[in-house]
Structures are given as structure tokens and as C-alpha cells.
N, C-alpha and C positions, 0 to 999 in steps of 0.2 A: 512544572508547579514548584514553588520552594518551597525549602524543607520546614516542617513545622518545628522542628528542632533549631532555633535558631540563636546561641547564645550570644550575648556582648564580649567581643574580646577583650575586654575588660575583666570578665567573669570566670573566665578559661583556666586552666593550670600552665603554666610553662617551664623550662629548663631552671632549675634543678629540680622542683615540685615535682615535676611529669615524673621525672626517673627517681625520685625518693619516692612516691605514693606509689607506683607500679613495683617498687622492689616490695613494699609493704604488701602490697596485694599478693604478691607470687609468693612471699613465706609464709601466707597465709591460706594458700591454697588449700592446704591437707588437713587445716582445721575443719572438724564439725561447724557448720554456717552459724550456728548457736551460738558461739563462745569467739564471734567477731567481732569487733568494737569497729562501729561506723557510725557518721554524722546523723542525724535525725533531725528533722524541722516541720512545723505544721505550717500547712499552706494557708490556712487561714493567719496565722501571725505574719507569714512573710510575704505572702503576695495579696491579700486582702484587708489587712489591717483598717485600712481607708473607706472599707465598703464598697470600693471601686471592684466591680466584677468583668470586667473589661477582656475581650477576646486579645486583642495583641496584647494589653499591659502583660495580661495571665500568660498567655504563650512565651514570653519575654522572661519573666519570672520566673516561670517552670523552667525554661532551657536555660537560664543562668544558676540555678538551682544544682541541676544535674552536672553541668558545666564544672562547677565550683568543687564538686564532690561529695555531695549531698546523697545518702542512700537509701535514707529512708524515710516514706513521706506520711504523715498525716492526713487526712482527706476527709472533708465534714462534706457528706454529700446527704441532699435535702429534696425528698420526693417530695413532686408539686404534682399532685393527686388531679387538676384540674387539666393537666397537658401531658398526664402521665408520663414525666423526665424526671430522672434523676439529676436536679441541678447542682451547680455550685455556689448558685444563691440562696439564700436565707427564705426567702419570701416567693410567694407563688407570683408567676406574672401571668397577666390575665389572658386568655386564648387570644385576645383581639391584638398583640401586640407582635406575636413573634410569625414568622419572620419576617422584620423589616429587614430587609437583603438587597433591596435597592434604595436609590436617595431619593426616589420621588414616592416612598412608601409613606404615608402618613394615616392618622385615627382620623377622622372626618370628624366634624365639628358642627352644634346647631344649639339654637337659644331657646329651649323648650321648658316648659313648666317641670315639674317633677313628674307629674301623669304621664307626661307626654317625653319620654325620652327613650331612643336606642342608638344601635352603634352599627360600625361598618368600619373592616381596615380595604381601605381600597387606594387604586394607583390616582395620585394626583391629576394627571393625564387624561384619564379614564373619567374621571367624578363627575363633571358636567354630563356626560353621555350614557353614564350608566343608572345614577340616581336621581330622582324624582323625588320632592320633597316639597309640601306646598309652602306657600310665602306665611309668613315673610321667612322662615326657615333658610329657602333656598338662596334668597340674597346674600343672606350673612354666612353660609357653605359656600358660595360663588367668590366673595369676598374672602374668605380663609385660605380657599385652595389656591387662588392668585397669589397672597402674602407667602403660602407655603413653598411653591413653584420658584419664587424667586429666592427663597429662604436655601433650601437646597441647592439651587443652580450657581449661588454664591459658593456655597458650601464645597460642593463638586469642584470648582475651578480653583479655588483656595487650597485645598491636598489637607493633609492631617493638622497643619497649623494656621487652618482660618479658626475664627470665632466661632465659638459652640451655637449652632442655632436650638432654642427651644419651642416645641408644642408646648402651652401650660393652657390649665381651665383657668377663665376669668369669672368675673361676677356675672356676666350673660352667655360664654360659652365653655363649651365641658366638652372633651373626648369621649366620643363613641364609637359601638361597634355594632354597624350595619351588619348584621348576617343574613336582612330579609329587607330590602327598603319599606315592603308593603306589611310587614308584621305589626299588629298592635303596641301604641307604647307601653313602660311600664316604668316601676319606680327607679331611681338610679343608683349606680354604684360609686365609689370614690374612684376618681379618675387618676392614674399614672402619667406621668410628664414623659413626653420621648425627649430625647438630646440628641441631638446630630452634632458630632464631634470631627466629623470627616475619616472615622475609623471606618475598618470593614463593616461593621453592625453600631445601629445604632442603641443609643443606652435608654435604659428604661427608669426614672427614675420613683420609687414607691418608698414613701417615707424616709428614710435614713440611708437605703441600698440604692444605689445605681448600678443596675445589669444588663447585660444582652440576653435574646432568650436563646443564645446558641453556648451558651456558655454552662456545659453537663459534662456528664463522664465521660461521654464520647469524644467529648472536645479533648477531654485531657487524655483520653486513651490516644487518638490521634498524635498528640504529643509523644508519651511515652513510646509508641509504635517506631516514630520516626526515630529519637532517639537511640533506641535500641538498634535499629537498623544502622544507622549513621556509625555506631560503635561496634558494631559486630564484626571484630577481628580479636586477634590475640593478646594486641597491645592494648585494647583500651574496654576490651569487655569487664566488666562487673555487675554482679549481682542488685536488683533494686525492688525492693521491697513496699509496699502498701498498705496501711491499714486505713479502714475505712468505717469513721463514725457518722451511725444512720440518724437521720431527724427527719422530721415532717416537715415543710415549708411552711413559713408563719401565713395566714391569711392575705392578700394583697387588702384588701379591705381595712386592716388591723396590721399592719407590719411588723411593729413593734408590740403586740400581744405575743403571750404563747400560743405555737402551734398546734391545730387541732388533731385529733385523731381520726382517718382515713378512715371510711366506712369500709365494711367488707368488700363492695365493688368496686371500689376505688384504691384498693390496694393493689401493686405491682404483679401482672400481669404475669404468666411465664415468659414471656416473651420480654419481659423489664427486668425480671431477676437481673440482677449483678452480674452472677453467675455466668447467663446469657450474653452481656456485654462483655465482658472479659472475652469468653470462649469466640464471640464476633468477631473481635480487634485486635485479641492479645494472644490467643490460643497457643502461635507458633512459639512463644516466650515464655509461658506460665506453667511454673512446679505447683502440683495442687496435693491436697490432702490425698488424693485417690493411688497417686504416684507413692507419696511416701509411707503407707499402709504396705504397698506393693513390693518396696523395694527392702523396708524394715521386716518383711515377714521370710525374706528369704536374701539373704546378704550373699549365697555364694553366686545368684545369677543377678545380681545388680552390684553392688559397689565392689566384691570382690572378684567381680568377673572381669575387670580392669587390669592395668598395669600397677604394679604396686605404688608408683609415683604417683599415681590418679586414686589411690584409695585413702580416705578420713583417715585422720591419726586413731587409733583403736584405744588408746588411752583416755581418750573422752566421752568415751559411753561406754555402757553397760553391753555384755553377750547371753544369748542363751542356745545351745547346743538341743535340738530336737529329736525327730526321728529320720533315719536315716543322716543325720552329722547334719541336717540343718543348722545354718547358724544364724539365730535370728536378733535382733535387740529391740527393746521396749522403750527404749528413749534417746538413741543416736538420732541424728540429722546429717544427710551426705554432706561431701566437702565441695568448693566451688568448684573445683578441678575436673571433680566428676559430673558436675552439673551443667557448665558452662561449655566445657571442651568435648565431653562424650555423649552429654544429652542436649548441648546446645539449647538449656533454659536458664532465663534470668531473670523472671521476675514472680516475686512471691504474693499474695495477698492474704490478707486478713480482714476480721471485722476487729474492730476498736469497742467503743462504748456505741449502746444502742438506746434511744430514748424512749420513754414509758410510750408515748404515740406511735410509735414502732413496734410495739412488742408485738404485733401480731404478723409483720412481715415475715414470711415464708424462708427462713434462713437455711432448711433443711433442703429446702431445694436449691442451694448454693453449696452444701457440705462436701461435692465430689470437686467442686472449684475454688473455694475458697476457705482459708482455714478457720476455726471458733474464735470468738471473742476473746485477746490478749492470747493468743496461742503462740505469737512469736515474738510478745512483748512483756517484760515483766518491769511493772513503774514499783524501783525499789525505793525504802524508806532512805533517801540520800539526803543529807546537808552540809551545805556548802557556806563559809561563812565570808565576812565581806571582803578579804584576799584571796578568796577563790580556794582555801583549802577544802579538803572533805572531812568533815566534821563526825559523820556517821553514815554508815552504810557500803565503808570500803570494802571490798572482796579480798584486799590484799591482806592475808594471814602470815605470818613468819614463821607461824608453828605448824601450818598445813602445808605438803607439797604434792597432794593430789588431787583430785577431781572431785570433791564432795559437796554437798548444797552449804558448807560452810564456808568454802574457798573460792566457790564461783556461783551465781544465777546468772545461767541461760539467757537470752534475750534480755538483759537487763539495760534497762532505761533510767534514766533521770533527767527531771524538767531543769531547763536554763531559761532564766526568766531576766533576770537583772544586768541587761547589757546595755540600756538606754544612753550609757554616758561614754561611748566608744567614739561619739563624732563622727561627721559624714565622710572623711578618709582617713580609715585609722592603717598604721603602720601594719600590715599583712605579715610583716617578717617577723614578728614580736607575738609567740604565742600567747592567748589568753590563758591565766592561769587555772579559770574555773574548769575549762574546756579539756585541758593537758592534764589536771590531776582526777576529772572524772575517769579519762582514758587508762591513764594509770592504773586505776582502782579499777580495770575490768566493765565499767558502766557506760555505755554509749549516753553521750550527750543528746537530749532532746531540746530544739529549741522552740521554744511557743509562746514567742511574744518577737512584735518587728524590731529590729536592732536600730541604733539612732535613729529613730521613730523616722523609717522610713523602708520601701517597700524594695524586694532585690531586684526588680526591673527597671525602678527607679535609680538605685543606686548599689550596686552588686558588690562593691569593696567590702562594707561590711561583714556582710556574709561568707565571703572570699575567706576573708580573715577568721572567722569560725571555721572554717573548714579545714583551712592552713593546721590549726590548733589541735586539730585530732590527727595528724602525723604524730605516732608516740617513737617512732624510730629515731631518725636524720634529726640532725641539728638542725636548725634554719639555714641554707646556703648550703646544704652537704646533700648527697657526696658533691665535693668538686670536680669539674669537668678534667679530666685524663684525655692526654692527645701521645699520638706515637712519636710527636715531634721534640718531645721534651729528653732532655736527657735522663738516663736510666728511668725510660719511659716503662720497660717490662714490668717494673715494678712499682714507681711512683706515682702515689694516689689510688694503687690497684685493691687495695685490702680496707675491712672495716672494722673500726675498733672502738668500743662503749669509752665513754670520758665518766670520769666522776667529779668529783667539785662542783664547781655552778654549770655544768652540764647536764647535772641531775640525771645520769643515763642516757643521754643521748651520744648518737652515734657520728662518727667523722670518717672520712679517707686518709688512710695513712699510707708511708710506704711500707710495702711487705718484708723487706730487708731488713728493716729496723726490730727491734725485740722490745715484746710484752709480754706480760702475760697472758694465757689463754682461760677462754672461758666453755667449761664443762657440763654437758647436761647429762643427767642420770637417768633413768627410765621413766620415773614420775615427770611429768611436766614444768613441774615448778621447783626441780631438785636440781640445783647447781652446786657447783663448786669452780672454783678460780684457782688454777696452778701459782705457786708461789716461785717456780723460778720463770725468767725472762728468755723465752724463745722467737725468732722469726716466725713467719706466718708458715710457713712452709714445716716448719717442725711442729707446731701445736699440738697437731692431731695425736703424736708420740707423747707429747708432756702430759697429756692427760689419764690422770689418775684410774686404777682398776673399776669397773662396771660404770664409766664414765666414756662421754665418748665429746671429742671438737662440736660445737654447735652454736647456732646463731636462733632467738628470742622469735617465736611465729606470731605472737598475740601480743599488745599491750601488757596485760597480766604478767605474761612470762617473762617480758624484758623488765617488769617491778623487781621479781622474785631475783632475776638476774643482777639488777643493779645495786640489791640489798646484800647479795654476797662478793660484788666488787668493793663494796664501801666498807664490809665489815675488817676490824682489826686484822694486819697479820698475825702469823702467831710474832712470839718474842725474838725465835732465834733467827728471823729473816733482817730484823734491824733495819726496816727500811724507814727511810727519812718521813715522818708524819706528815710533813708538809708537801708530799710530792702527791700530784694527779692522779690518782690510780688510772691507767689505760691497758683495757684488757681487749685482745684481737677477737672477731665475731669470726664464725665458720661463713663469709660472705665476700666476695672477690669479684672484680671486674680483669682478672689477666687474662681471659680468652680475648677479648672483647675491649676495647675503651668503652666506659658508661654501661656498660652489660653484665649487672650484676646478677650473681649468681651462685646459690649456696654450695656449698662442697669446692674441696682444693681442688679437682681435678676435674671440673664441670666445665660445659662450653658453652654457649651462647643459643639457644633453640632460635631466636628470633631472628635473626639477619648472620650473613657470613660477610667477610672484608671485601668477598668480590660481586656479592648481590645484596646491597643494604635492606631490597626490602621482599626478597623471596618468601618469605617465612610468617609476613602478615597476612593471614589468613584469615578467610572470611570465615564467622563464626554463627554459621544458621542450618537448618537442617536440610534445603533445597541442594547443599552442596557439599555434604558429608561425604560422600564418595571421593571427589575431587580433592577433600582437605585429607582424607586417609591417604591417598596417593602423595599428595604434595608433601606430606609430613613424614611418609616414610622415606623420599627421595631426599630430603632435605636433612634428616636425620644421618643419613646415610653418609649425606655430601660432608654435613658438620662433622661426624664422629672421625671419620677418614681421613681428613684433614686436622683433625686434631693428633689422630693417632702418630700421622706422619712427623708432625711437628715434636711429639713426647719421644719418640724414636730418634730423632735427630739429639733431643735433650739426656737421652737416654734413660728417660723415665717409661715406664708400664702403666696404661690408661686404668683408669676401672671402669668396669661394664655399668653403663648404667640404664637400665632395662625401660622401654616404654619412652614415650614422648614428654620430657619436663617440660612445664611451662615455668621456667623459674627466672630468664634472663631480663634486664628493664634496659633496652636503650635509651636514649635521650631523645 
């Protein structure tokens, strides 16, 4: 069976974007996940804005969004009480329609009066042998089945490019559901139209919606499971977030009318609770509220029980000391490195909005697996003008350098809507100003409209452009490729520097032997100072003033604070040419291995060695945890020994780094 996660090649990240995004991920691995900004998208906007809810297109759309770099997904789920299914389709699908999983399945047709109507879902090839209907109905049904078999046969031969075959009501024919051919007839119900497109499942046309009967929450969970499995390694693993908006499906008899409140007997049963469905499909990846509560209550045995390199940056949350020196936190979240590479968990789910019709849904039954409404998102009051500038709600505050509600709002999101003028083939190397400015403000952009009037399955390029624009670190086209074959390859394009001027705080790969100012961070996350003297990369750490150290930004907001320090006027005594473009070294380099960017002057690439390029591409799933520990220990020893031998030859002494650091990023 082919993978359910199957993105188009044009939707995937390619070098140097892969290198840039991976290094950006690695720098934020120790930041609590609630302060890491990522691309967010509404599936309704990106995949279903045309009211087409078809399996193959939806699978391609979700796959393309995941491959492009979207990490947070707003999912609208509709409780179809008639079928007891959490559907992605906004309208109920009559029980007679699903599952039409054979090309020869069809709803029977009859020409009865309003008082003589019944229905059944049967196979065309068996229709005449299983149904006995009095004349003149039988002759009409016989004619219809013969016609349908020819339509289905033609569609099956033609494949996905065939002409769509429809089975529709007419003045004398109505789609029926024969649950029992001998039952008494009742008054008719409005009938859907079945559309055979040559896809895996036929579409059921109900008012303005075209839906398959199989496009439900389990369908989406299958795609996510396939994606998480395919990307379950240290090079590609990232966190994925689901925010679930809960609705009741509109009645199929009136698909454009407001949904009705389900009765107490038709609300989801325990086996249909969303937490049960999540546990059934994605439990091995799911980080839950109960896990967070247990970890917060005893940090000594959770976040602080691992190597220092895998612990969250403590300046981003409050801690309390209780009995027996137990450390706890009322507001902290784990870091991605702890979640992914220590607990092997990569999915977080929370509720978003819950419609009044579903007010009696048993959310308390989901409390152990799904975070409460808006627990992992805060829709800030952010304003963006026509040029993409953020005019209100930016979290950057030049007068504050510590983590307070004034300087940061964790899980901050802002809606982005006006992107219809991008065109069908945008230049994906040119950042979208509104997106880059939101990221610089510490706010995750949430796409809640289709781009260029196209869904992501039909045209992924505009969505890839959106995702590219969330790169807050490297300039487009950076980091430039390094090679051992170039002259002076040991330092050429092996160090990162922030550029001022038109680059507006973006990073470029520069020669480590060149001389620039250096970025130094004080104890607070947003407190930066830039050296006034020019030094090469190797001397940068020693040039930082007291109470600071050579550093590199770990989040988009940290980068904004550093940029503010970079473009600040130098003291008059320096007498620098005001026309010079500021260039400032960052503590990020690829000295150990070309294109493998690591933080720290003497750090080594943890992903691969020159002798074995794929040895450290380990799988990140619980079932191989013991193997991973063995591999990481062996590979860490191999890389460090090789690096130590190299440094001894150079007359240098290595700095010991405890634990396994997921910092490097090969292309």
C-alpha cells in the first residue's frame, strides 16, 4: 500500500531551504514550545474553500501543506449524528450513500408518488436478482441499472481523467434507499446526487457541497500518522499541532440551513469521543494534558532528568521549589528536544471553538488527551496595513528584555487573509512582507483563506511561498553551499553573520577569517550587546563584554532584539562610516562539516560524519528507543574522538559537551 502522505515534489523544501529551516529548528530546540513561532493554516481555507471534500484531493492538499512547512492546523470537524461520524464535510451524508466503495455501487431509482417511496443501496450487478418491485417501477429500475452499469464501466476504463458520471433525480426518478424491499412506503426525503469521478470514492453532491462518505477524522489521522512515520528521524522530525473546531453537521435535507442540536441520544458515545479516536490512531505520537501536568509537578524527574542540552531554557518560565526541594512550574512547557528526542512525541491537539449546537459534547471525556479550548493558541489583536507592516499588536518592545506579558504572549497567532493577489506562480524566494513582519513580532501567522483562489492540492506554490516567508533567520538563498574543494575551504562560507541594511536582520554565510563585530547575549533572552571592535570568528567569544557571551538568536523575537542592537548607532568614538552595512558574527558555524550548521565555536555535527553520511539519521519512534540510545552513544563517541584528534593536531583543546546535541543541519 502506498503512503498516505504523498506530497507533490513542487511542494517540498529543497536546498538551501532544507538547510535553513533545519538549522532554525535546531536553534529553537531548547526553547519552550509555546514561544516558537511556526506557520499555521486552516484546512477549510487551504483545502476545502471550493466545497469539494474528496479523498484524493484532500490527501494531496494536507500532504503538500505538511511538506511545505506548515505546523499548526485548524481543523473543522462536523458531528454527523445520523452516521455517528466526525466528518470533514459540513453537511450530513444520508446513511444510504456511504460507503460507495465499488464502481458498481449505486442508489436505486424508482418513479413512485410521494406516498410510495422507499430506498436501498445495492450493487448494480445484483439489483435485478435481489429486488422485487411491482410494475411499472421494476421496468424503470431495470432501465436505470442497465444505464448505470454502462456509466460505471466507462468510468472505470477511462480512469481518473474520464468524464464525470452522475446519478441524479429527475421529474420521474428519485434516488432511493431500499433498506427492505418489502417495507411500506413513506414520504420522500430530498435526494443527493452521486458523482462518479473515477476517484477512489464517489462524491455525494448535497446542495453546494460535494463530499465522499469516507472523508472523516480517521481519514485525516491516517495521513498524519503516515507523515509522522515518514519523517520520524532526527533530520526531519518537527512538532505538529491540531486545533479542533467542533460543529454539528447541517441536515442533508437542508444543507445551507443552520445545523440542529443533536439530541442526548445522538451525541458522540464514548467510543466516538475525539480522544478515543486520537488514541486509536495516533497515541504513540501524542503529547497530552496529563503528561504536561505530571511533568510540571516534578521537573526533577522530567525536564531536568535529561542532559542539560535537552532541557528547556529556564528563563522562559517560572519555577517554584516545594517540599524535599521538588521543583515545579505553573506555566512552563517542555522544549522540542525533550519531546521529540527523549519522549518521541510529536503531536499536540487542543480544542478551538465549539459551536452552541455542540455545547453538550463531553469535552471532559477528552480532558486527558486534548488540551482545552484555545490552550495552545492566543489570537492577538494584531493589525497589518496594506504594505504588510504590523501597526498594532507587535510583541517587540525595545524597553523590555525579559519574558513578561508585555514582551511576549505565548502561543500568539494572527490571522492573515489578504493574499488573493499573489498570482498562481509566485516567486517563492521573495518573502511575503506581512508574514515576515508577523514572525519578527513573535506572532505565528495563521492563513485563514485560500491563496490565489486555489487550494494547496491544485497549486501548492503560493502555499510554499507562505511557508518560506516564515523563515526568520537566513536570507533567501542562504546559507550558500560550502565545499571542501574550494580554496581556503576550512573557513570559506563556514560562519554565519547578521546583515543590517536592506537585509533587515537576515543571516548570510561568510568567511570565518574575515573580521566583523560579534553578537553577545546577556542573561535575559532579549538582552543583546554588539561588540565595537572587529574580530574574526574564533576570537568573537573573547571579545564579548562582561556578563555576556557569544551567541545566536533562537527565536524570531530574539532575532528582532538582536537586529535592533545591530542597527543602533555606534558610540561616537568609533567614528564608523555611517554608510557601512553592519555585519555581525553569530555563534553559528559549519566548521566541522560543510553545510552542517551548529551553535558553538567548537561544536561538532551530530548528524553524520565524513566517513558515514547517514549513520546518524536515526529513527525517532518509541519502538526503537533502545537502538537509538546505543547508536547515539556510539556515534557521539566516534564524532568526538575524531574531532578531538583534529583539534589536538591543531593545538586546540575541545570543550566537552554533555549529552547528545541535536544542533547540526546537513543539506
